[in-house]
C-alpha positions in Angstrom: 78.1 93.1 80.3 79.7 94.4 83.5 81.9 97.4 83.9 85.2 95.4 83.7 84.1 93.6 80.6 83.1 96.8 79.0 86.5 98.4 79.9 88.3 95.5 78.3 86.1 95.8 75.1 86.6 99.5 74.8 90.4 99.1 75.5 90.5 96.6 72.5 88.8 99.0 70.2 90.8 102.0 71.4 94.0 100.1 70.5 92.6 99.5 67.0 92.3 103.3 66.6 88.6 103.6 67.1 87.7 106.8 69.0 84.0 107.0 68.3 81.0 104.8 69.0 77.5 105.0 67.8 74.4 104.5 69.9 70.9 103.6 68.8 68.1 106.2 69.2 64.6 105.0 70.2 62.5 103.2 67.6 59.6 104.8 65.8 60.5 108.5 66.1 59.0 110.6 63.3 61.1 113.2 61.6 60.2 115.9 59.0 62.0 115.5 55.7 63.2 118.5 53.7 60.1 118.2 51.5 57.8 118.5 54.6 56.9 114.8 54.6 56.8 113.0 57.9 59.0 109.9 57.8 59.3 107.1 60.3 63.0 107.0 60.9 63.0 103.6 62.6 66.5 103.3 64.1 69.0 106.1 63.9 72.6 106.2 64.9 74.0 109.0 66.9 77.7 109.6 67.3 79.3 109.7 70.7 82.8 110.0 71.8 84.4 106.8 73.1 84.6 107.1 76.9 88.0 107.0 78.6 89.0 103.7 80.2 90.6 105.7 83.1 87.9 107.4 85.2 88.3 111.2 85.5 90.4 112.1 88.6 91.8 108.5 88.8 94.5 107.8 91.5 96.6 104.9 92.3 94.7 104.5 95.6 91.4 104.3 93.7 92.8 101.7 91.3 94.1 99.6 94.2 90.6 99.8 95.8 89.0 98.7 92.6 91.2 95.8 92.3 90.2 94.8 95.8 91.9 92.7 98.5 91.0 89.3 96.9 90.7 89.8 93.2 89.2 86.8 91.4 89.1 88.1 87.9 91.4 85.5 86.3 92.9 82.1 87.2 96.2 83.7 88.7 94.3 84.2 91.9 94.3 80.5 92.5 98.0 80.2 93.5 98.9 83.7 94.7 99.7 84.8 98.3 99.5 88.6 97.7 98.4 91.0 95.1 101.5 92.9 94.0 100.2 96.3 92.8 103.3 98.5 92.5 105.7 100.7 94.6 107.6 104.0 94.4 106.9 107.6 93.7 103.4 108.1 92.7 104.3 111.3 90.8 107.4 109.7 89.1 108.7 110.9 85.9 109.9 107.4 85.0 107.9 104.1 85.4 109.4 100.7 85.0 107.1 97.8 83.9 107.9 94.2 84.3 106.2 90.9 83.6 104.8 89.6 86.9 105.6 88.9 90.5 108.0 86.1 91.5 108.2 84.0 94.6 109.7 86.8 96.7 107.3 89.4 95.4 104.4 87.1 96.0 105.4 86.6 99.6 106.1 90.3 100.3 103.5 92.1 98.2 106.0 94.4 96.5 107.5 94.3 93.0 111.1 93.5 92.3 112.4 92.6 95.7 114.2 89.3 94.9 117.4 88.9 93.0 116.2 90.6 89.8 114.9 93.4 91.9 118.2 93.9 93.7 119.9 94.0 90.3 117.3 96.6 89.1 118.0 98.7 92.1 121.8 98.5 91.5 121.2 99.4 87.8 119.1 102.4 88.6 121.2 103.8 91.3 124.7 103.1 90.0 123.9 104.3 86.5 122.3 107.5 88.0 125.4 108.1 90.2 127.9 107.6 87.3 125.9 109.9 85.1 125.5 112.6 87.8 121.7 112.2 88.1 120.5 112.6 91.6 117.8 109.8 91.8 117.4 106.6 93.6 115.0 103.7 93.2 112.3 105.3 95.5 112.1 108.2 93.0 110.8 106.0 90.2 107.6 103.8 90.1 107.8 100.1 89.5 104.9 97.8 88.5 104.1 94.7 86.5 101.8 93.7 83.7 99.9 91.2 86.0 99.5 91.7 89.7 99.6 88.0 90.8 102.3 85.5 90.4 101.9 83.0 87.5 102.4 79.4 88.6 106.1 78.4 88.4 106.8 81.8 87.1 105.4 80.9 83.7 104.7 83.7 81.1 101.3 85.2 81.7 98.6 84.0 79.3 97.0 86.6 76.9 93.6 86.6 78.8 95.5 87.1 82.0 97.4 90.0 80.5 94.2 91.5 79.1 92.4 91.2 82.4 95.2 92.9 84.4 96.0 95.2 81.6 93.1 97.5 82.5 94.8 98.2 85.8 98.2 98.8 84.3 96.6 101.2 81.8 95.1 103.1 84.7 98.3 103.1 86.6 100.1 104.6 83.7 97.4 107.2 83.0 97.3 108.3 86.6 101.0 108.7 86.9 101.5 110.1 83.4 105.3 109.7 83.5 107.7 111.4 81.0 108.9 107.9 79.9 108.2 104.2 80.4 110.8 101.5 80.6 109.4 98.1 79.5 111.5 95.3 80.9 111.3 92.1 78.9 109.2 90.8 76.0 106.0 90.5 78.0 106.0 94.1 79.1 106.8 95.2 75.6 104.0 93.1 74.1 101.5 94.5 76.6 102.5 98.1 75.9 103.3 98.1 72.2 101.1 95.2 70.9 104.1 93.7 69.1 105.4 90.2 68.6 109.0 91.3 68.1 111.6 90.3 70.7 113.6 92.6 73.0 116.7 92.3 70.9 115.0 94.0 67.9 113.0 96.5 70.0 115.7 97.7 72.5 117.9 100.8 71.9 115.3 103.0 70.3 112.2 104.9 71.4 108.6 103.7 70.9 105.3 105.1 72.0 102.5 104.0 74.3 99.7 106.5 73.8 101.9 109.7 73.7 104.4 108.5 76.3 107.9 107.5 75.0 108.8 103.8 75.8 112.2 102.3 76.0 112.4 98.5 75.8 115.2 96.8 77.7 116.1 93.4 78.9 114.4 92.0 82.0 116.9 92.0 85.0 116.2 88.2 85.6 117.5 87.7 82.0 120.6 89.7 82.9 121.3 87.4 85.9 122.3 84.6 83.6 126.1 84.4 83.4 126.3 84.1 79.6 124.6 87.3 78.9 127.5 89.7 79.1 126.6 91.6 75.9 123.0 91.9 77.1 124.2 93.5 80.4 126.2 96.1 78.5 123.2 96.9 76.2 120.9 97.1 79.2 123.2 99.6 80.9 123.3 101.7 77.7 119.6 101.6 77.4 119.1 102.7 81.0 121.6 105.5 80.6 119.6 106.8 77.6 116.3 106.7 79.5 117.8 108.5 82.6 119.2 111.3 80.5 116.0 111.7 78.5 113.9 112.0 81.6 116.0 113.8 84.1 118.4 116.1 82.1 
């Protein structure tokens, strides 16, 4: 088992609430029983703390280097042009997590630069201005669950999300924001491990590790002309997040 596979396995057990592992001691060691009799203990189990999935002193630069210039860990590499890692303030108090790169992002190598990204920028900056909060898009950090564009912008498959999830985990642990905004059902599923939709999850706080998470509609969903109620709800959710983080 290589390092990446080990990290994925440990991440799975950590999400289940397991925080200890047991390792086997060498065979055939003799121990002295309380009665003074020597006993061959065979195999004993020694408790050890579950190692962190994020290396000590981890940084965004180190994570980017570990991904590499031509990641081939899953099938998404087959059609991508560029790996889209993330952008923004590396010490941000607020991180936005989306689903995956689209065509514009795949071409430029930066997240949320197409129509949905332009709407997200307007939402962040207009809401902050109206609420008297002096931030702009470069003050937050934005990334996606998967770093390569899925074919035809399809939803990422579970194994693709799991493979890229180790890097999202490390990004969030390296930044340690005050709050995370999960945009859309894919981001919510990746962070919260839930099957519930955005409509049921939005408007209230959840937790990823010990970091508060607000689920909101993905900007691409808000671009559809019939989603007027969703637009209003998204603005309300974003306003709640901004006041929580920056007040």
